C-alpha positions in Angstrom: 10.3 -51.7 -43.4 10.4 -48.0 -44.0 7.5 -47.6 -41.6 9.5 -49.6 -39.0 12.6 -47.4 -39.3 10.4 -44.2 -39.2 8.7 -45.4 -36.0 12.1 -46.3 -34.5 13.4 -42.8 -35.2 10.4 -41.1 -33.6 10.8 -43.3 -30.5 14.4 -42.4 -30.2 13.7 -38.7 -30.5 11.0 -39.0 -27.8 13.4 -40.7 -25.3 16.2 -38.2 -26.2 14.0 -35.2 -25.4 12.7 -36.8 -22.2 16.2 -37.5 -20.9 17.2 -33.9 -21.5 14.2 -32.6 -19.6 14.9 -34.9 -16.6 18.5 -33.8 -16.5 17.5 -30.2 -16.6 15.0 -30.7 -13.7 17.6 -32.6 -11.7 20.2 -29.8 -12.2 17.7 -27.1 -11.0 16.1 -29.1 -8.1 16.9 -28.1 -4.6 15.9 -29.5 -1.3 13.8 -27.1 0.8 16.6 -27.1 3.5 19.0 -25.8 0.8 16.9 -22.7 0.2 16.8 -19.4 2.0 13.2 -18.2 1.7 13.3 -14.5 1.1 10.2 -12.8 2.6 11.0 -9.1 2.4 13.0 -7.2 -0.2 14.0 -3.5 0.0 15.0 -1.0 -2.7 17.1 2.1 -2.1 19.3 4.5 -4.0 23.0 5.0 -3.1 26.2 6.2 -4.7 26.5 3.0 -6.8 22.9 3.5 -8.1 20.9 0.8 -6.4 21.0 -0.9 -3.0 18.9 -4.1 -2.4 18.3 -5.6 1.0 16.7 -8.9 1.9 15.4 -10.6 5.0 15.2 -14.4 4.6 14.9 -17.7 6.5 12.0 -19.4 8.1 13.0 -23.0 8.2 13.8 -24.7 11.5 17.3 -24.1 12.9 18.1 -21.8 9.9 17.9 -18.5 11.8 17.6 -15.3 9.9 19.6 -14.0 7.0 19.8 -10.3 6.4 21.9 -9.1 3.5 22.3 -5.9 1.4 24.3 -5.3 -1.8 24.8 -2.5 -4.3 24.7 -2.5 -8.1 23.7 -0.8 -11.3 20.4 -2.8 -11.9 18.1 -5.2 -10.1 19.3 -8.4 -11.8 23.0 -7.8 -11.2 22.4 -6.8 -7.6 20.3 -9.9 -6.9 23.2 -12.0 -8.3 25.6 -10.2 -5.9 23.3 -10.9 -3.0 23.4 -14.6 -3.9 27.2 -14.6 -3.8 27.0 -13.2 -0.3 24.8 -16.1 0.9 27.0 -18.9 2.2 25.5 -22.2 1.0 21.8 -21.9 0.5 20.2 -20.4 -2.6 18.1 -17.3 -2.1 14.6 -18.2 -3.1 12.2 -15.4 -3.9 8.9 -17.2 -4.7 7.8 -16.8 -1.0 8.4 -13.0 -0.9 5.6 -11.3 0.9 6.5 -7.6 1.0 8.4 -5.0 -0.9 9.8 -1.9 0.8 11.0 1.2 -1.1 13.1 4.0 0.4 11.8 7.6 0.0 14.6 8.7 -2.3 14.1 5.7 -4.6 10.3 6.3 -4.7 11.0 10.0 -5.7 13.0 8.7 -8.7 10.2 6.4 -9.7 9.0 2.8 -9.2 9.0 1.8 -12.9 12.0 -0.5 -12.6 10.5 -2.3 -9.6 7.1 -2.8 -11.2 8.5 -3.9 -14.5 10.9 -6.4 -12.8 8.1 -7.9 -10.7 5.9 -8.2 -13.8 8.6 -10.1 -15.7 10.1 -12.1 -12.8 9.5 -15.9 -12.8 9.7 -15.9 -8.9 8.5 -12.5 -7.6 4.9 -11.7 -8.0 3.1 -8.4 -8.9 0.5 -8.9 -6.1 3.0 -8.1 -3.3 2.1 -5.2 -1.0 4.5 -2.3 -1.5 5.5 0.2 1.2 7.3 3.5 1.1 9.6 4.3 4.0 9.1 8.0 4.7 12.2 9.9 5.7 14.5 6.9 5.5 15.7 3.8 3.6 14.1 0.5 3.1 17.3 -1.2 4.3 16.8 0.5 7.8 13.8 -1.7 8.4 14.7 -4.8 6.3 18.0 -5.2 8.2 17.0 -4.0 11.7 13.3 -4.7 12.3 12.1 -7.7 14.3 15.2 -8.3 16.5 17.3 -11.4 16.4 14.5 -14.0 16.4 11.9 -12.4 14.2 12.2 -10.9 10.7 10.4 -7.8 9.5 7.8 -9.9 7.7 6.4 -11.1 11.0 6.3 -7.5 12.4 4.7 -6.3 9.2 2.0 -8.9 9.2 0.8 -7.7 12.6 1.0 -4.1 11.6 -0.9 -4.6 8.4 -3.6 -6.8 10.1 -4.2 -4.0 12.7 -4.4 -1.1 10.3 -6.6 -3.0 7.8 -9.0 -3.9 10.6 -9.1 -0.3 11.9 -9.6 1.1 8.4 -6.9 3.7 8.6 -4.8 2.4 5.8 -4.7 -0.3 3.1 -1.6 -2.1 1.8 -1.8 -1.5 -1.9 0.0 -4.0 -4.1 2.4 -3.4 -6.9 -0.3 -4.6 -9.2 -2.8 -2.1 -7.7 -0.3 0.7 -8.2 0.3 -0.3 -11.8 -3.4 -0.5 -12.6 -4.4 2.8 -10.9 -1.4 4.6 -12.5 -2.5 3.3 -16.0 -6.2 4.3 -15.4 -5.9 7.5 -13.3 -2.2 8.6 -13.9 -1.7 8.4 -10.2 -1.9 6.0 -7.3 -1.5 5.6 -3.5 1.0 3.5 -1.6 1.0 2.7 2.1 3.7 4.6 4.1 5.8 3.4 6.9 8.0 5.3 9.4 10.4 3.9 11.8 10.6 4.1 15.6 13.3 2.5 17.9 11.9 -0.7 19.3 13.5 0.2 22.6 10.8 2.9 23.1 8.3 0.1 23.2 10.4 -2.7 24.6 13.2 -1.6 26.9 14.9 -5.0 26.6 15.3 -4.6 22.8 18.7 -3.9 21.1 19.5 -0.3 20.4 19.6 -0.9 16.7 16.2 -2.6 16.5 13.5 -0.7 14.7 9.7 -1.1 14.5 7.7 -0.1 11.4 4.7 2.3 12.0 1.9 2.8 9.4 1.9 6.5 8.7 -0.7 7.3 5.9 -0.3 7.2 2.2 2.3 8.3 -0.4 1.0 9.9 -3.6 2.5 8.5 -6.8 2.3 10.4 -10.1 3.6 8.5 -13.2 5.2 6.1 -10.7 7.1 8.9 -8.8 6.5 10.0 -5.2 5.1 13.5 -5.2 3.5 13.9 -1.8 2.0 12.4 1.3 -1.4 12.1 3.0 -1.2 12.1 6.8 -2.2 9.1 9.0 -5.4 10.8 10.2 -6.5 11.9 6.7 -5.7 8.4 5.4 -8.8 7.2 7.3 -10.9 9.6 5.3 -9.5 8.0 2.1 -10.9 4.7 3.2 -14.2 6.3 4.0 -14.4 7.8 0.5 -13.7 4.3 -0.9 -16.2 2.6 1.4 -13.5 0.7 3.4 -14.8 1.4 6.9 -12.8 -1.1 9.0 -13.6 -1.3 12.7 -11.6 1.6 13.9 -13.1 4.4 16.0 -13.0 8.2 15.5 -12.3 10.0 18.8 -13.8 13.4 19.5 -13.9 15.5 22.7 -17.0 16.3 24.6 -16.7 18.5 27.7 -13.0 17.8 27.8 -13.5 14.0 27.7 -12.7 11.7 24.7 -15.7 9.9 23.1 -15.2 7.1 20.7 -17.5 6.9 17.7 -17.6 4.0 15.2 -18.4 4.6 11.6 -21.0 2.2 10.3 -21.8 3.7 6.9 -20.2 6.1 4.5 -21.5 7.3 1.2 -19.6 9.6 -1.3 -21.2 12.0 -3.7 -19.6 14.2 -6.4 -21.5 17.3 -7.5 -19.7 19.1 -10.4 -20.8 22.5 -11.7 -20.3 23.6 -15.3 -20.2 27.1 -16.8 -21.8 28.4 -20.0 -18.7 27.5 -22.0 -18.9 23.9 -20.8 -15.9 24.2 -18.5 -16.2 22.6 -15.0 -16.2 25.5 -12.6 -16.6 23.8 -9.2 -16.7 20.4 -7.6 -18.4 19.6 -4.3 -17.2 16.3 -2.7 -19.8 15.0 -0.2 -19.5 12.4 2.6 -22.6 11.2 4.4 -21.6 9.4 7.6 -23.6 7.2 10.0 -21.8 6.5 13.3 -22.7 4.8 16.6 -21.8 5.7 20.1 -20.6 2.9 22.3 -20.4 4.7 25.6 -21.1 3.3 29.1 -23.3 6.3 30.0 -26.1 7.3 27.7 -25.7 10.8 26.3 -28.6 13.2 26.2 -29.9 14.8 23.0 -27.8 18.0 23.5 -24.6 16.0 23.9 -25.4 13.9 20.8 -25.9 17.1 18.7 -22.5 18.4 20.0 -20.8 15.1 19.1 -22.4 15.2 15.7 -21.0 18.7 15.1 -17.5 17.7 16.4 -17.5 14.6 14.2 -18.4 16.6 11.1 -15.7 19.1 12.0 -13.0 16.3 12.2 -14.0 14.5 9.0 -14.3 17.8 7.1 -10.8 18.7 8.1 -9.6 15.3 6.8 -11.5 15.7 3.5 -10.1 19.2 3.0 -6.6 17.8 3.5 -7.2 15.3 0.7 -8.6 17.8 -1.7 -5.6 20.1 -1.0 -3.3 17.2 -1.8 -5.1 16.7 -5.1 -4.6 20.4 -5.8 -0.9 20.5 -4.9 0.0 17.3 -6.8 -2.4 17.5 -9.7 -3.3 13.9 -9.0 -6.7 12.2 -9.2 -5.7 9.3 -7.0 -9.3 8.5 -6.1 -10.6 8.4 -9.7 -13.1 11.3 -9.3 -12.7 12.2 -13.0 -13.9 8.8 -14.4 -16.8 8.8 -11.9 -17.9 12.2 -13.1 -17.5 11.0 -16.7 -20.1 8.3 -16.0 -22.6 10.4 -14.1 -22.3 13.6 -16.3 -21.3 12.1 -19.6 -22.5 14.9 -21.9 -20.9 17.7 -19.9 -17.7 15.8 -19.5 -17.4 15.2 -23.2 -18.1 18.8 -24.0 -15.6 20.2 -21.4 -12.9 22.0 -23.5 -10.3 21.7 -20.7 -8.7 18.5 -19.8 -9.3 17.1 -16.3 -5.6 16.9 -15.5 -5.1 20.5 -16.2 -8.1 21.5 -14.2 -7.1 19.7 -11.0 -4.6 22.3 -9.8 -7.0 25.2 -10.2 -10.6 23.8 -9.8 -12.3 25.0 -6.6 -13.3 21.9 -4.6 -15.5 22.0 -1.6 -15.9 19.5 1.2 -19.5 18.8 2.4 -19.8 16.4 5.3 -23.1 15.3 7.0 -23.0 13.0 10.1 -25.7 11.2 12.0 -24.9 9.6 15.3 -27.0 6.8 16.9 -26.7 4.7 20.0 -24.6 1.6 19.7 -25.9 -1.9 20.2 -24.8 -2.0 23.8 -26.7 1.2 24.6 -29.9 0.0 22.8 -30.0 -3.1 25.0 -29.9 -1.1 28.2 
């Protein structure tokens, strides 16, 4: 009899817990038509502390929702945004992009990265962009026109720049990892241009995002920029070639050269006391020429020289940025630690303190060959 009553109690407890779970799910369940799918979220600073902007809506007959709100912290401001939404619940699990205004980035991205890491909807693998010289809300609220949200415009922009190899959309997770390992990281930069300059029929307020190099983050704070041209050299140093061409001039005419191979080398020099005295950063480039008319040997030698000159200029810009910011955003230090372990361990000066004073030289060697089209001729 005791066993019977014990079994009865256990069964009642099981059914009681089950009913509670079902009720909870029913209370939180929403039809997809009742949700506003947020695809882009922007972070800015203002007089109240924080401004958040969102672009949402992709369901049929929903149209677009563009909202902004101010607050003291992310959670409270998101709640305010929800109050602004008429009927549908703002749903963030489908968010694709995060934009950060320049002033917000200068103050630091720690709050954004921590929130994404702890959020049960937003993810840490979202690409993050810094809006140079402006606010994230400028693009979130005004890009894409009446029918298209900024997420659709950004998808096309990112696809093109990734294929060309002149930029890479680093994610919030990437930035957190690089910052933890190197103390610094890179983030893709956007600038804005009036859409009317591209499409005369566009509204005067419409804006279009343009990829414009990288932002340099030190301890999560924006400390400098790398130009759009030099950004392509970043990708060469990392082995991300893309399909973009490098254009040089020959006899006053532009010639397009496609990079087919890029190898990076680091050659540190150490003094008697064990201190690193110099670092030579080398790039060995193989490129092809896809021209309609075959160039003679003399022209090829000139093109080789001009290509080396262009890439050397890019590389010097990057090394100068490392000097000015004291940031090893490419992880040169850890690479040297692997290839020159004993010298690295015996170096009495820390790598971070050396970065701003260490002489660094660019060494570029290029070899140009005929492209496949020319070889078939």
